C-alpha positions as CSV (number, residue, x, y, z in Angstrom):
1,M,58.7,-60.6,-6.8
2,N,55.7,-59.2,-7.9
3,L,53.8,-58.3,-11.0
4,P,52.9,-54.6,-11.4
5,P,49.5,-53.6,-9.8
6,A,46.1,-53.8,-12.0
7,P,44.8,-50.7,-11.0
8,A,42.6,-50.4,-7.7
9,P,38.9,-50.6,-7.7
10,P,37.7,-47.3,-5.9
11,Q,37.5,-47.9,-1.5
12,P,33.8,-47.2,-0.2
13,E,33.8,-44.3,2.3
14,Q,34.3,-45.7,5.9
15,A,32.0,-45.0,8.4
16,S,34.1,-44.3,11.6
17,T,33.4,-42.7,14.8
18,L,36.4,-40.5,14.7
19,P,36.2,-38.4,11.1
20,A,39.3,-38.3,9.1
21,D,38.5,-37.0,6.4
22,P,38.1,-32.7,6.2
23,A,34.2,-32.6,5.9
24,G,33.9,-35.1,9.1
25,L,35.9,-32.8,10.9
26,V,34.1,-30.1,9.8
27,R,30.6,-32.0,11.3
28,W,32.5,-32.5,14.3
29,I,33.4,-28.9,15.7
30,P,30.1,-27.1,15.9
31,P,28.9,-29.5,18.8
32,L,32.1,-30.0,20.4
33,A,32.7,-25.8,20.1
34,A,29.2,-25.8,21.6
35,A,29.5,-28.2,25.0
36,I,33.3,-26.3,25.5
37,G,31.4,-23.2,25.5
38,L,28.3,-24.4,27.5
39,L,31.2,-25.4,29.7
40,I,32.7,-22.3,30.1
41,L,29.5,-20.4,30.6
42,V,28.6,-22.5,33.5
43,F,32.2,-22.5,35.4
44,L,32.0,-18.6,35.3
45,R,28.3,-18.7,36.2
46,I,27.2,-16.5,33.8
47,A,24.7,-19.2,31.5
48,A,22.0,-17.5,30.9
49,P,18.9,-19.8,29.3
50,P,18.9,-18.0,26.1
51,Y,22.6,-18.8,25.2
52,V,22.2,-22.2,27.3
53,G,19.6,-23.2,24.8
54,L,21.1,-22.4,21.2
55,L,24.2,-24.0,22.7
56,S,22.3,-27.2,23.9
57,L,20.1,-27.4,20.4
58,I,23.8,-27.5,19.0
59,I,25.2,-30.2,20.8
60,V,22.0,-32.1,20.2
61,Y,21.6,-31.8,16.7
62,G,25.2,-32.6,16.2
63,S,25.0,-35.8,18.2
64,L,21.6,-37.1,16.2
65,A,23.5,-36.7,12.9
66,R,26.3,-38.6,13.7
67,F,25.3,-41.0,16.3
68,G,21.2,-40.8,16.0
69,P,19.3,-43.2,13.8
70,R,20.7,-44.4,10.8
71,T,17.4,-43.2,8.9
72,F,18.0,-39.5,10.1
73,R,21.7,-39.2,9.5
74,A,21.9,-38.2,5.8
75,P,19.1,-35.4,6.2
76,L,20.6,-34.0,9.1
77,L,24.3,-33.9,7.9
78,H,22.6,-32.2,4.9
79,S,20.7,-29.5,6.8
80,A,23.9,-28.9,9.7
81,A,25.0,-26.0,7.7
82,P,21.4,-24.2,7.3
83,V,21.0,-24.8,10.9
84,Y,24.2,-24.2,12.3
85,A,24.5,-20.6,10.7
86,L,20.1,-20.2,11.6
87,T,21.3,-20.4,15.6
88,L,24.4,-18.6,15.2
89,L,22.4,-16.0,13.1
90,L,19.9,-16.0,16.7
91,A,22.8,-15.8,19.1
92,W,23.8,-12.7,17.7
93,G,20.7,-11.4,17.3
94,L,20.5,-12.1,21.3
95,A,23.5,-10.6,22.0
96,L,23.4,-7.1,19.9
97,Y,19.6,-6.7,21.2
98,R,18.1,-9.2,23.8
99,L,20.7,-9.4,26.0
100,P,23.9,-6.7,25.5
101,D,24.7,-6.2,29.0
102,H,24.8,-9.7,29.9
103,P,28.2,-10.8,31.3
104,A,28.5,-13.8,28.4
105,T,27.2,-11.4,25.6
106,P,31.1,-10.6,24.7
107,M,32.4,-14.2,24.6
108,V,29.1,-15.1,22.4
109,R,29.5,-12.0,20.2
110,L,33.0,-13.5,19.1
111,A,32.3,-17.2,19.3
112,V,29.7,-16.2,16.3
113,L,32.2,-14.2,14.4
114,L,34.3,-17.0,14.6
115,H,32.4,-19.9,14.1
116,L,30.5,-18.7,11.3
117,T,33.8,-19.3,9.4
118,T,33.6,-23.4,10.7
119,V,30.0,-23.2,8.4
120,Y,31.6,-21.1,5.7
121,V,34.1,-24.4,5.7
122,F,31.3,-26.9,6.0
123,L,29.2,-25.5,3.0
124,F,32.6,-25.5,0.3
125,V,33.7,-29.0,1.6
126,R,30.4,-30.6,1.0
127,G,28.8,-28.7,-1.7
128,S,29.8,-27.3,-5.5
129,P,31.9,-24.1,-5.6
130,A,28.5,-22.3,-6.5
131,G,26.0,-23.4,-4.4
132,A,28.4,-23.2,-1.1
133,A,29.3,-19.6,-2.3
134,R,25.6,-18.5,-2.7
135,W,25.0,-20.1,1.2
136,A,27.8,-18.4,2.5
137,W,27.4,-14.9,0.7
138,G,23.9,-15.4,1.9
139,T,24.6,-15.6,5.6
140,L,27.1,-12.8,5.6
141,T,24.3,-10.6,4.4
142,L,21.7,-11.6,7.0
143,L,25.2,-11.0,9.6
144,I,25.4,-7.6,8.5
145,L,21.8,-6.6,8.4
146,T,21.1,-8.1,11.3
147,A,24.4,-5.8,12.9
148,L,23.1,-2.8,10.6
149,P,20.2,-1.3,13.7
150,H,23.0,-2.0,16.5
151,A,25.4,-0.2,14.2
152,W,23.0,2.9,13.6
153,R,21.9,3.0,17.0
154,T,25.8,2.8,18.5
155,L,27.4,5.6,15.9
156,G,29.9,7.8,17.7
157,Q,30.9,5.0,19.7
158,T,34.4,3.5,19.9
159,G,33.2,-0.2,21.3
160,V,34.8,-3.3,18.6
161,F,31.1,-4.3,17.6
162,D,30.1,-0.6,17.9
163,S,28.7,2.2,14.8
164,L,30.0,1.4,11.2
165,T,33.1,-0.6,12.3
166,L,31.1,-3.6,13.1
167,P,29.4,-4.2,9.5
168,V,32.3,-2.8,7.3
169,T,34.5,-5.4,9.0
170,L,32.1,-8.0,8.8
171,L,32.5,-7.5,4.8
172,F,35.7,-7.2,4.4
173,S,36.7,-9.9,6.9
174,H,34.5,-12.6,6.1
175,G,33.8,-11.4,2.5
176,A,37.3,-12.3,1.8
177,L,37.6,-15.8,3.9
178,I,34.5,-16.7,1.3
179,T,36.5,-15.4,-1.8
180,A,39.4,-17.3,-0.8
181,L,37.1,-20.9,0.0
182,H,35.2,-19.9,-3.2
183,L,38.3,-19.8,-5.2
184,F,40.5,-22.6,-3.5
185,S,37.3,-24.9,-4.2
186,T,37.0,-24.0,-7.6
187,F,40.7,-25.0,-8.3
188,R,39.8,-28.1,-6.1
189,E,36.8,-29.3,-8.5
190,R,38.9,-28.5,-11.9
191,A,42.0,-30.1,-10.1
192,A,39.5,-33.3,-9.5
193,Y,38.1,-33.4,-12.9
194,S,41.5,-33.0,-14.7
195,E,42.4,-35.6,-12.6
196,G,39.2,-38.3,-13.4
197,R,40.0,-37.2,-17.0
198,A,43.3,-37.9,-17.5
199,Q,42.3,-41.4,-15.4
200,A,39.8,-42.1,-17.8
201,L,41.9,-41.1,-20.8
202,D,44.4,-43.6,-19.2
203,E,42.2,-46.7,-19.4
204,L,41.1,-45.9,-22.8
205,A,44.1,-46.0,-23.5
206,H,45.3,-49.2,-21.9
207,R,42.1,-51.3,-22.2
208,D,41.0,-53.1,-25.1
209,A,36.9,-52.0,-25.9
210,L,36.0,-55.6,-26.8
211,T,37.1,-57.7,-24.1
212,G,38.1,-55.1,-21.5
213,L,41.6,-56.4,-21.0
214,L,44.3,-54.7,-20.6
215,N,46.3,-53.9,-24.3
216,R,49.3,-54.4,-25.7
217,R,50.4,-50.8,-24.7
218,A,49.5,-51.6,-21.0
219,L,51.6,-54.9,-21.5
220,E,54.6,-53.3,-23.1
221,R,54.4,-50.6,-19.9
222,D,54.4,-53.4,-17.4
223,L,56.9,-56.0,-19.1
224,E,59.1,-52.5,-18.8
225,A,58.3,-52.3,-15.0
226,V,59.6,-55.7,-14.7
227,V,62.7,-55.0,-16.3
228,A,63.5,-51.9,-14.3
229,A,62.3,-53.9,-11.4
230,S,64.8,-57.0,-12.2
231,S,61.5,-59.0,-11.2
232,A,63.1,-62.6,-11.5
233,G,60.4,-65.4,-11.5
234,L,58.3,-64.0,-13.7
235,R,56.5,-66.1,-17.3
236,L,55.2,-64.3,-20.1
237,A,52.4,-66.6,-22.5
238,V,51.5,-65.4,-25.7
239,V,48.5,-66.9,-27.2
240,D,47.0,-67.5,-30.7
241,V,43.6,-68.2,-31.2
242,D,42.6,-70.3,-33.8
243,G,39.9,-70.7,-35.6
244,L,38.6,-67.0,-35.5
245,K,38.9,-66.3,-39.2
246,A,36.5,-69.6,-39.7
247,V,33.7,-68.2,-37.1
248,N,34.1,-64.8,-39.0
249,D,33.5,-66.3,-42.2
250,R,31.1,-68.8,-41.0
251,L,28.8,-66.8,-38.4
252,G,29.3,-63.6,-39.0
253,H,31.8,-61.3,-36.8
254,A,29.3,-60.6,-34.1
255,A,30.1,-64.7,-33.6
256,G,33.9,-63.8,-33.7
257,D,33.8,-61.0,-31.2
258,D,31.5,-63.4,-28.6
259,L,34.3,-66.1,-29.3
260,L,37.3,-63.7,-28.7
261,R,34.9,-62.1,-25.3
262,R,34.4,-65.8,-24.1
263,F,38.4,-66.9,-24.6
264,A,39.2,-63.1,-22.6
265,Q,36.8,-64.2,-19.8
266,G,37.8,-67.7,-19.5
267,F,41.9,-65.9,-19.1
268,A,40.7,-63.7,-16.9
269,Q,38.8,-66.2,-14.5
270,E,41.3,-68.7,-14.6
271,V,44.4,-66.3,-13.8
272,G,42.8,-64.7,-11.3
273,A,44.7,-62.3,-8.8
274,L,48.2,-64.0,-9.4
275,G,48.7,-62.2,-12.8
276,Q,47.9,-60.0,-15.7
277,V,45.8,-61.1,-18.8
278,Y,46.1,-58.7,-21.9
279,R,44.5,-58.6,-25.5
280,I,47.4,-57.6,-27.7
281,S,46.5,-58.0,-31.2
282,G,43.0,-59.1,-33.3
283,D,43.4,-62.8,-32.0
284,E,46.2,-62.8,-29.9
285,F,46.8,-62.8,-25.7
286,A,49.2,-62.4,-23.7
287,L,49.6,-63.7,-19.9
288,L,51.8,-62.2,-17.0
289,L,52.3,-65.1,-14.2
290,P,54.8,-65.6,-11.7
291,E,56.8,-68.8,-12.4
292,G,55.1,-72.2,-11.0
293,A,51.9,-70.3,-10.0
294,L,49.8,-71.6,-13.3
295,A,51.0,-73.9,-15.9
296,A,50.0,-71.5,-19.0
297,E,49.2,-74.9,-21.3
298,G,46.9,-76.4,-18.8
299,L,45.4,-73.4,-18.2
300,I,44.6,-72.5,-21.8
301,G,43.9,-76.5,-22.7
302,R,41.1,-75.6,-20.1
303,V,39.5,-72.3,-21.4
304,T,40.0,-74.0,-24.9
305,Q,37.6,-76.6,-24.0
306,T,35.1,-74.3,-22.6
307,V,35.0,-72.5,-25.7
308,Q,34.3,-75.4,-27.8
309,A,31.7,-76.3,-26.5
310,V,30.2,-73.5,-28.1
311,Y,32.7,-73.3,-31.2
312,P,33.6,-76.4,-31.7
313,G,36.6,-75.2,-34.3
314,A,37.9,-73.0,-31.9
315,A,41.4,-73.7,-30.7
316,A,45.0,-72.1,-29.4
317,S,48.7,-71.9,-29.5
318,V,50.6,-71.2,-26.7
319,G,54.2,-69.9,-26.1
320,T,56.2,-69.3,-23.1
321,A,59.5,-67.8,-22.0
322,R,60.4,-66.8,-18.8
323,W,62.3,-63.3,-18.3
324,R,65.9,-63.8,-18.3
325,A,68.4,-61.5,-16.0
326,G,69.5,-58.3,-18.2
327,E,67.2,-59.1,-21.4
328,T,64.9,-56.1,-22.8
329,A,61.1,-56.2,-22.6
330,G,61.1,-56.1,-26.2
331,A,62.9,-59.4,-26.4
332,W,61.3,-61.0,-24.0
333,L,58.4,-60.5,-25.7
334,S,59.7,-61.9,-29.1
335,R,61.2,-65.0,-27.7
336,A,57.4,-65.8,-26.1
337,D,56.1,-64.8,-29.5
338,G,58.5,-66.9,-31.4
339,A,57.8,-70.0,-28.8
340,M,53.9,-69.6,-29.6
341,Y,54.8,-69.9,-33.5
342,R,56.9,-73.0,-33.0
343,H,53.5,-74.7,-30.7
344,K,52.1,-73.8,-34.0
345,R,53.9,-75.5,-36.3
346,R,54.8,-78.2,-34.1
347,G,51.3,-79.2,-32.4
348,G,53.1,-78.9,-29.1
349,P,54.1,-76.6,-26.5
350,G,56.6,-73.9,-27.5
351,R,59.2,-72.9,-24.7
């Protein structure tokens, strides 16, 4: 059976052609939507040059941000939300004042209002809640200010995009979305902070500060997991470092700490990914190994020889115990500990 897994290191973000993360998905939407919009305008034969130019700008910008030279991708992606927002605002101005009677204008007005929501999502996915809210509310403010002359000019008319209906609808619909995104983003940030803090506290609770190894609490947790899973074929070794007091008395506690770190590093290097190493008290270590994977006595001997090159008086006693079906974690640890003390008394490996 496998040992309880060590905490996995964080994995680097993988670059992929099709984004699997929410931020990547949002980055794809504007250029894809612009390409579809351009095809529709061409197919319906209502492709006004100003609209075609703005759609082409979004397509080119998005393509360069995803597939362009690597040196340009990061700054282009960083500036994508403002660029997309500005382009949509330009299309909004064209639709209200430059091409109000063009056959494509109703479609463009609707597209602007819909795709600005993508910009809001983009902002909150990539940025902090406070910063994203400022950008989103600033964009909405510009959208409403741009619509005010049109609303004044069309007072009394009953069209969807006419009179005061337009700015009021924009304020409440887009404002509600921005508020919801802000609340969700704030909650997500706080949850991520709480999770990170909990992981850090858990790491502190299960990690020895001097050696960086897992501690006795972690050993007890892992032994309980082995027992709960009835994982046969595992051997527990308890190691007692001899000579630590003499080093402390002769060379000082800094040297004693160095001695312990050298043993810890040696055990970790020898065991590698095959098992787990723990520091369970001042001068005691534990190794949890698959049966037959490594000979604990030989492993301890090799590490001790390496440490003795610096501290000649250093030594180590080891006792091992194979887990027995039905045995509790505490009983297993006690048997290994007892075997170590028999080794210490007799000068030979304990079983």
